[in-house]
PATORDREN-512679 format. One record per residue: residue number from 1; chain; x, y, z of N, C-alpha, C in turn. Coordinates in Angstrom, 2 decimals. Example, Ala and Ser with C-alpha at 12.3 -4.5 7.8 and 13.67 -1.06 7.14 Angstrom:
<nodes>
node n = 1&chain = A&neast = 13.19&nnorth = -5.69&nup = 7.80&caeast = 12.30&canorth = -4.50&caup = 7.80&ceast = 13.20&cnorth = -3.30&cup = 7.80
node n = 2&chain = A&neast = 12.85&nnorth = -2.25&nup = 7.08&caeast = 13.67&canorth = -1.06&caup = 7.14&ceast = 12.90&cnorth = 0.03&cup = 7.87
</nodes>
This chain:
<nodes>
node n = 1&chain = A&neast = -14.82&nnorth = -12.50&nup = 56.59&caeast = -14.95&canorth = -13.94&caup = 56.74&ceast = -15.51&cnorth = -14.56&cup = 55.47
node n = 2&chain = A&neast = -16.56&nnorth = -13.93&nup = 54.93&caeast = -17.20&canorth = -14.47&caup = 53.73&ceast = -16.21&cnorth = -14.44&cup = 52.55
node n = 3&chain = A&neast = -15.42&nnorth = -13.39&nup = 52.45&caeast = -14.44&canorth = -13.27&caup = 51.37&ceast = -13.38&cnorth = -14.37&cup = 51.51
node n = 4&chain = A&neast = -12.95&nnorth = -14.65&nup = 52.72&caeast = -11.94&canorth = -15.69&caup = 52.95&ceast = -12.47&cnorth = -17.06&cup = 52.53
node n = 5&chain = A&neast = -13.71&nnorth = -17.35&nup = 52.85&caeast = -14.30&canorth = -18.64&caup = 52.47&ceast = -14.43&cnorth = -18.74&cup = 50.95
node n = 6&chain = A&neast = -14.89&nnorth = -17.66&nup = 50.33&caeast = -15.04&canorth = -17.64&caup = 48.88&ceast = -13.69&cnorth = -17.82&cup = 48.20
node n = 7&chain = A&neast = -12.67&nnorth = -17.16&nup = 48.72&caeast = -11.32&canorth = -17.28&caup = 48.16&ceast = -10.80&cnorth = -18.70&cup = 48.33
node n = 8&chain = A&neast = -11.05&nnorth = -19.30&nup = 49.48&caeast = -10.60&canorth = -20.67&caup = 49.73&ceast = -11.28&cnorth = -21.65&cup = 48.78
node n = 9&chain = A&neast = -12.57&nnorth = -21.49&nup = 48.58&caeast = -13.30&canorth = -22.38&caup = 47.66&ceast = -12.79&cnorth = -22.21&cup = 46.24
node n = 10&chain = A&neast = -12.58&nnorth = -20.97&nup = 45.81&caeast = -12.07&canorth = -20.70&caup = 44.46&ceast = -10.69&cnorth = -21.32&cup = 44.27
node n = 11&chain = A&neast = -9.85&nnorth = -21.22&nup = 45.28&caeast = -8.50&canorth = -21.80&caup = 45.19&ceast = -8.57&cnorth = -23.32&cup = 45.07
node n = 12&chain = A&neast = -9.43&nnorth = -23.95&nup = 45.86&caeast = -9.58&canorth = -25.41&caup = 45.78&ceast = -10.08&cnorth = -25.84&cup = 44.42
node n = 13&chain = A&neast = -11.02&nnorth = -25.10&nup = 43.87&caeast = -11.53&canorth = -25.44&caup = 42.53&ceast = -10.45&cnorth = -25.31&cup = 41.48
node n = 14&chain = A&neast = -9.66&nnorth = -24.27&nup = 41.55&caeast = -8.56&canorth = -24.09&caup = 40.58&ceast = -7.53&cnorth = -25.19&cup = 40.70
node n = 15&chain = A&neast = -7.19&nnorth = -25.55&nup = 41.92&caeast = -6.20&canorth = -26.62&caup = 42.13&ceast = -6.71&cnorth = -27.96&cup = 41.62
node n = 16&chain = A&neast = -7.97&nnorth = -28.26&nup = 41.87&caeast = -8.51&canorth = -29.54&caup = 41.41&ceast = -8.60&cnorth = -29.56&cup = 39.89
node n = 17&chain = A&neast = -8.94&nnorth = -28.44&nup = 39.28&caeast = -9.00&canorth = -28.38&caup = 37.81&ceast = -7.61&cnorth = -28.52&cup = 37.21
node n = 18&chain = A&neast = -6.63&nnorth = -27.88&nup = 37.82&caeast = -5.25&canorth = -27.95&caup = 37.32&ceast = -4.71&cnorth = -29.36&cup = 37.45
node n = 19&chain = A&neast = -4.96&nnorth = -30.03&nup = 38.56&caeast = -4.44&canorth = -31.39&caup = 38.73&ceast = -5.10&cnorth = -32.34&cup = 37.74
node n = 20&chain = A&neast = -6.35&nnorth = -32.14&nup = 37.40&caeast = -7.02&canorth = -32.97&caup = 36.41&ceast = -6.44&cnorth = -32.79&cup = 35.04
node n = 21&chain = A&neast = -5.98&nnorth = -31.60&nup = 34.74&caeast = -5.39&canorth = -31.31&caup = 33.44&ceast = -4.10&cnorth = -32.08&cup = 33.24
node n = 22&chain = A&neast = -3.32&nnorth = -32.24&nup = 34.29&caeast = -2.01&canorth = -32.87&caup = 34.16&ceast = -2.05&cnorth = -34.37&cup = 34.44
node n = 23&chain = A&neast = -3.16&nnorth = -34.88&nup = 34.94&caeast = -3.25&canorth = -36.30&caup = 35.23&ceast = -3.29&cnorth = -37.08&cup = 33.91
node n = 24&chain = A&neast = -2.45&nnorth = -38.08&nup = 33.81&caeast = -2.39&canorth = -38.90&caup = 32.60&ceast = -3.18&cnorth = -40.18&cup = 32.84
node n = 25&chain = A&neast = -4.07&nnorth = -40.49&nup = 31.93&caeast = -4.86&canorth = -41.70&caup = 32.06&ceast = -4.32&cnorth = -42.75&cup = 31.09
node n = 26&chain = A&neast = -3.93&nnorth = -43.89&nup = 31.64&caeast = -3.41&canorth = -44.97&caup = 30.82&ceast = -4.56&cnorth = -45.76&cup = 30.21
node n = 27&chain = A&neast = -4.36&nnorth = -46.22&nup = 28.99&caeast = -5.34&canorth = -47.01&caup = 28.25&ceast = -4.73&cnorth = -48.37&cup = 27.94
node n = 28&chain = A&neast = -5.55&nnorth = -49.42&nup = 28.05&caeast = -5.07&canorth = -50.77&caup = 27.74&ceast = -5.10&cnorth = -51.00&cup = 26.24
node n = 29&chain = A&neast = -4.10&nnorth = -51.75&nup = 25.77&caeast = -4.05&canorth = -52.08&caup = 24.35&ceast = -3.15&cnorth = -53.27&cup = 24.10
node n = 30&chain = A&neast = -3.14&nnorth = -53.72&nup = 22.85&caeast = -2.26&canorth = -54.81&caup = 22.41&ceast = -1.50&cnorth = -54.32&cup = 21.20
node n = 31&chain = A&neast = -0.19&nnorth = -54.51&nup = 21.23&caeast = 0.67&canorth = -54.07&caup = 20.13&ceast = 0.51&cnorth = -55.03&cup = 18.95
node n = 32&chain = A&neast = 0.11&nnorth = -54.50&nup = 17.80&caeast = -0.03&canorth = -55.32&caup = 16.59&ceast = 1.24&cnorth = -55.28&cup = 15.75
node n = 33&chain = A&neast = 1.88&nnorth = -54.11&nup = 15.67&caeast = 3.06&canorth = -53.96&caup = 14.82&ceast = 3.93&cnorth = -52.84&cup = 15.35
node n = 34&chain = A&neast = 5.25&nnorth = -53.04&nup = 15.25&caeast = 6.22&canorth = -52.01&caup = 15.62&ceast = 7.05&cnorth = -51.70&cup = 14.40
node n = 35&chain = A&neast = 7.09&nnorth = -50.43&nup = 14.00&caeast = 7.91&canorth = -49.98&caup = 12.87&ceast = 8.93&cnorth = -48.99&cup = 13.42
node n = 36&chain = A&neast = 10.05&nnorth = -49.54&nup = 13.90&caeast = 11.07&canorth = -48.71&caup = 14.54&ceast = 11.66&cnorth = -47.68&cup = 13.58
node n = 37&chain = A&neast = 11.83&nnorth = -48.08&nup = 12.33&caeast = 12.42&canorth = -47.17&caup = 11.34&ceast = 11.55&cnorth = -45.92&cup = 11.14
node n = 38&chain = A&neast = 10.25&nnorth = -46.11&nup = 11.09&caeast = 9.31&canorth = -44.99&caup = 10.90&ceast = 8.88&cnorth = -44.36&cup = 12.22
node n = 39&chain = A&neast = 9.33&nnorth = -44.94&nup = 13.34&caeast = 8.94&canorth = -44.50&caup = 14.69&ceast = 7.42&cnorth = -44.52&cup = 14.84
node n = 40&chain = A&neast = 6.82&nnorth = -45.67&nup = 14.47&caeast = 5.37&canorth = -45.84&caup = 14.57&ceast = 5.05&cnorth = -47.20&cup = 15.19
node n = 41&chain = A&neast = 3.88&nnorth = -47.25&nup = 15.82&caeast = 3.40&canorth = -48.49&caup = 16.42&ceast = 1.90&cnorth = -48.59&cup = 16.15
node n = 42&chain = A&neast = 1.45&nnorth = -49.80&nup = 15.81&caeast = 0.03&canorth = -50.06&caup = 15.61&ceast = -0.48&cnorth = -50.75&cup = 16.86
node n = 43&chain = A&neast = -1.54&nnorth = -50.17&nup = 17.46&caeast = -2.09&canorth = -50.68&caup = 18.72&ceast = -3.59&cnorth = -50.88&cup = 18.59
node n = 44&chain = A&neast = -4.07&nnorth = -52.04&nup = 19.02&caeast = -5.50&canorth = -52.28&caup = 19.17&ceast = -5.81&cnorth = -51.85&cup = 20.60
node n = 45&chain = A&neast = -6.61&nnorth = -50.80&nup = 20.76&caeast = -6.78&canorth = -50.19&caup = 22.08&ceast = -8.24&cnorth = -50.05&cup = 22.49
node n = 46&chain = A&neast = -8.43&nnorth = -49.87&nup = 23.80&caeast = -9.74&canorth = -49.55&caup = 24.37&ceast = -10.03&cnorth = -48.08&cup = 24.07
node n = 47&chain = A&neast = -11.17&nnorth = -47.58&nup = 24.55&caeast = -11.52&canorth = -46.17&caup = 24.36&ceast = -10.40&cnorth = -45.27&cup = 24.87
node n = 48&chain = A&neast = -10.04&nnorth = -44.28&nup = 24.06&caeast = -9.09&canorth = -43.26&caup = 24.47&ceast = -9.92&cnorth = -42.07&cup = 24.96
node n = 49&chain = A&neast = -10.19&nnorth = -42.04&nup = 26.24&caeast = -11.09&canorth = -41.04&caup = 26.81&ceast = -10.55&cnorth = -39.62&cup = 26.65
node n = 50&chain = A&neast = -9.24&nnorth = -39.44&nup = 26.84&caeast = -8.67&canorth = -38.09&caup = 26.73&ceast = -8.72&cnorth = -37.55&cup = 25.30
node n = 51&chain = A&neast = -8.83&nnorth = -38.43&nup = 24.31&caeast = -8.92&canorth = -38.00&caup = 22.91&ceast = -10.33&cnorth = -38.17&cup = 22.36
node n = 52&chain = A&neast = -11.24&nnorth = -38.65&nup = 23.20&caeast = -12.64&canorth = -38.87&caup = 22.82&ceast = -12.73&cnorth = -39.79&cup = 21.59
node n = 53&chain = A&neast = -12.01&nnorth = -40.93&nup = 21.67&caeast = -11.99&canorth = -41.90&caup = 20.57&ceast = -12.48&cnorth = -43.25&cup = 21.06
node n = 54&chain = A&neast = -13.28&nnorth = -43.93&nup = 20.25&caeast = -13.72&canorth = -45.28&caup = 20.63&ceast = -12.59&cnorth = -46.30&cup = 20.46
node n = 55&chain = A&neast = -12.83&nnorth = -47.48&nup = 20.96&caeast = -11.85&canorth = -48.57&caup = 20.81&ceast = -11.68&cnorth = -48.89&cup = 19.33
node n = 56&chain = A&neast = -10.45&nnorth = -49.12&nup = 18.92&caeast = -10.13&canorth = -49.45&caup = 17.53&ceast = -8.67&cnorth = -49.85&cup = 17.43
node n = 57&chain = A&neast = -8.24&nnorth = -50.18&nup = 16.22&caeast = -6.83&canorth = -50.43&caup = 15.93&ceast = -6.33&cnorth = -49.26&cup = 15.11
node n = 58&chain = A&neast = -5.23&nnorth = -48.66&nup = 15.54&caeast = -4.70&canorth = -47.52&caup = 14.79&ceast = -3.19&cnorth = -47.38&cup = 14.96
node n = 59&chain = A&neast = -2.62&nnorth = -46.56&nup = 14.10&caeast = -1.18&canorth = -46.30&caup = 14.10&ceast = -0.91&cnorth = -45.02&cup = 14.87
node n = 60&chain = A&neast = 0.09&nnorth = -45.08&nup = 15.74&caeast = 0.53&canorth = -43.92&caup = 16.52&ceast = 1.99&cnorth = -43.63&cup = 16.22
node n = 61&chain = A&neast = 2.38&nnorth = -42.40&nup = 16.32&caeast = 3.79&canorth = -42.04&caup = 16.27&ceast = 4.39&cnorth = -42.24&cup = 17.65
node n = 62&chain = A&neast = 5.70&nnorth = -42.45&nup = 17.69&caeast = 6.44&canorth = -42.55&caup = 18.94&ceast = 7.66&cnorth = -41.68&cup = 18.79
node n = 63&chain = A&neast = 7.70&nnorth = -40.57&nup = 19.51&caeast = 8.82&canorth = -39.64&caup = 19.37&ceast = 10.06&cnorth = -40.08&cup = 20.13
node n = 64&chain = A&neast = 9.87&nnorth = -40.81&nup = 21.24&caeast = 10.99&canorth = -41.25&caup = 22.07&ceast = 11.39&cnorth = -42.67&cup = 21.67
node n = 65&chain = A&neast = 12.55&nnorth = -42.85&nup = 21.04&caeast = 12.99&canorth = -44.18&caup = 20.61&ceast = 13.07&cnorth = -45.20&cup = 21.76
node n = 66&chain = A&neast = 13.29&nnorth = -44.73&nup = 22.98&caeast = 13.37&canorth = -45.63&caup = 24.13&ceast = 12.03&cnorth = -46.33&cup = 24.36
node n = 67&chain = A&neast = 10.93&nnorth = -45.67&nup = 24.03&caeast = 9.62&canorth = -46.29&caup = 24.18&ceast = 9.46&cnorth = -47.46&cup = 23.22
node n = 68&chain = A&neast = 10.02&nnorth = -47.33&nup = 22.02&caeast = 9.91&canorth = -48.40&caup = 21.03&ceast = 10.54&cnorth = -49.69&cup = 21.52
node n = 69&chain = A&neast = 11.59&nnorth = -49.59&nup = 22.32&caeast = 12.26&canorth = -50.78&caup = 22.85&ceast = 11.36&cnorth = -51.55&cup = 23.82
node n = 70&chain = A&neast = 10.37&nnorth = -50.87&nup = 24.41&caeast = 9.45&canorth = -51.51&caup = 25.35&ceast = 8.30&cnorth = -52.23&cup = 24.63
node n = 71&chain = A&neast = 8.17&nnorth = -51.99&nup = 23.33&caeast = 7.02&canorth = -52.49&caup = 22.58&ceast = 7.37&cnorth = -53.71&cup = 21.75
node n = 72&chain = A&neast = 6.65&nnorth = -54.78&nup = 21.98&caeast = 6.83&canorth = -56.03&caup = 21.23&ceast = 5.49&cnorth = -56.44&cup = 20.66
node n = 73&chain = A&neast = 5.49&nnorth = -56.95&nup = 19.43&caeast = 4.25&canorth = -57.40&caup = 18.80&ceast = 3.57&cnorth = -58.46&cup = 19.65
node n = 74&chain = A&neast = 2.27&nnorth = -58.30&nup = 19.87&caeast = 1.48&canorth = -59.23&caup = 20.66&ceast = 1.45&cnorth = -58.91&cup = 22.15
node n = 75&chain = A&neast = 2.25&nnorth = -57.94&nup = 22.58&caeast = 2.32&canorth = -57.59&caup = 24.01&ceast = 1.12&cnorth = -56.76&cup = 24.44
node n = 76&chain = A&neast = 0.58&nnorth = -57.11&nup = 25.62&caeast = -0.46&canorth = -56.30&caup = 26.24&ceast = 0.23&cnorth = -55.15&cup = 26.96
node n = 77&chain = A&neast = -0.23&nnorth = -53.93&nup = 26.71&caeast = 0.40&canorth = -52.75&caup = 27.31&ceast = -0.66&cnorth = -51.82&cup = 27.88
node n = 78&chain = A&neast = -0.19&nnorth = -50.86&nup = 28.64&caeast = -0.98&canorth = -49.69&caup = 29.04&ceast = -0.18&cnorth = -48.50&cup = 28.56
node n = 79&chain = A&neast = -0.87&nnorth = -47.55&nup = 27.94&caeast = -0.15&canorth = -46.43&caup = 27.33&ceast = -0.95&cnorth = -45.14&cup = 27.43
node n = 80&chain = A&neast = -0.25&nnorth = -44.03&nup = 27.22&caeast = -0.87&canorth = -42.71&caup = 27.13&ceast = -0.62&cnorth = -42.20&cup = 25.73
node n = 81&chain = A&neast = -1.69&nnorth = -41.77&nup = 25.07&caeast = -1.58&canorth = -41.17&caup = 23.74&ceast = -2.09&cnorth = -39.74&cup = 23.84
node n = 82&chain = A&neast = -1.40&nnorth = -38.84&nup = 23.15&caeast = -1.79&canorth = -37.44&caup = 23.14&ceast = -1.71&cnorth = -36.91&cup = 21.72
node n = 83&chain = A&neast = -2.41&nnorth = -35.82&nup = 21.48&caeast = -2.32&canorth = -35.13&caup = 20.19&ceast = -1.19&cnorth = -34.11&cup = 20.32
node n = 84&chain = A&neast = -0.14&nnorth = -34.29&nup = 19.50&caeast = 1.02&canorth = -33.39&caup = 19.52&ceast = 1.19&cnorth = -32.85&cup = 18.11
node n = 85&chain = A&neast = 1.03&nnorth = -31.56&nup = 17.97&caeast = 1.14&canorth = -30.90&caup = 16.65&ceast = 0.23&cnorth = -31.59&cup = 15.62
node n = 86&chain = A&neast = -0.97&nnorth = -31.95&nup = 16.05&caeast = -1.95&canorth = -32.55&caup = 15.15&ceast = -1.76&cnorth = -34.03&cup = 14.89
node n = 87&chain = A&neast = -0.75&nnorth = -34.64&nup = 15.46&caeast = -0.47&canorth = -36.07&caup = 15.27&ceast = -0.75&cnorth = -36.82&cup = 16.57
node n = 88&chain = A&neast = -1.19&nnorth = -38.06&nup = 16.45&caeast = -1.41&canorth = -38.90&caup = 17.64&ceast = -0.09&cnorth = -39.57&cup = 18.01
node n = 89&chain = A&neast = 0.34&nnorth = -39.34&nup = 19.25&caeast = 1.66&canorth = -39.77&caup = 19.69&ceast = 1.53&cnorth = -40.56&cup = 21.00
node n = 90&chain = A&neast = 2.19&nnorth = -41.70&nup = 21.08&caeast = 2.30&canorth = -42.43&caup = 22.34&ceast = 3.40&cnorth = -41.75&cup = 23.14
node n = 91&chain = A&neast = 3.04&nnorth = -41.27&nup = 24.35&caeast = 4.00&canorth = -40.54&caup = 25.17&ceast = 4.50&cnorth = -41.32&cup = 26.37
node n = 92&chain = A&neast = 3.73&nnorth = -42.34&nup = 26.80&caeast = 4.14&canorth = -43.16&caup = 27.94&ceast = 3.67&cnorth = -44.59&cup = 27.73
node n = 93&chain = A&neast = 4.46&nnorth = -45.54&nup = 28.25&caeast = 4.10&canorth = -46.96&caup = 28.18&ceast = 4.47&cnorth = -47.62&cup = 29.48
node n = 94&chain = A&neast = 3.58&nnorth = -48.51&nup = 29.95&caeast = 3.94&canorth = -49.34&caup = 31.11&ceast = 3.41&cnorth = -50.73&cup = 30.92
</nodes>
């Protein structure tokens, strides 16, 4: 009985840790500049908690050209940025 309870608790902890790893947190920002040719966007953003960065204005890469079509200068957005191969990349926009 004790082993079953311990196993159940361990399984729940692993599942909750795994789901936290894959959860994407959106950050609010304002698009300052879109450079479609270079596949880059400049965003003034709130704290990027997943990257442990304070609020600032910075340039991000955008690997998916379809995301660039959603970005207009002056637009308020919510986005996900991740470190991909050492570069900061916008991976999702809403």
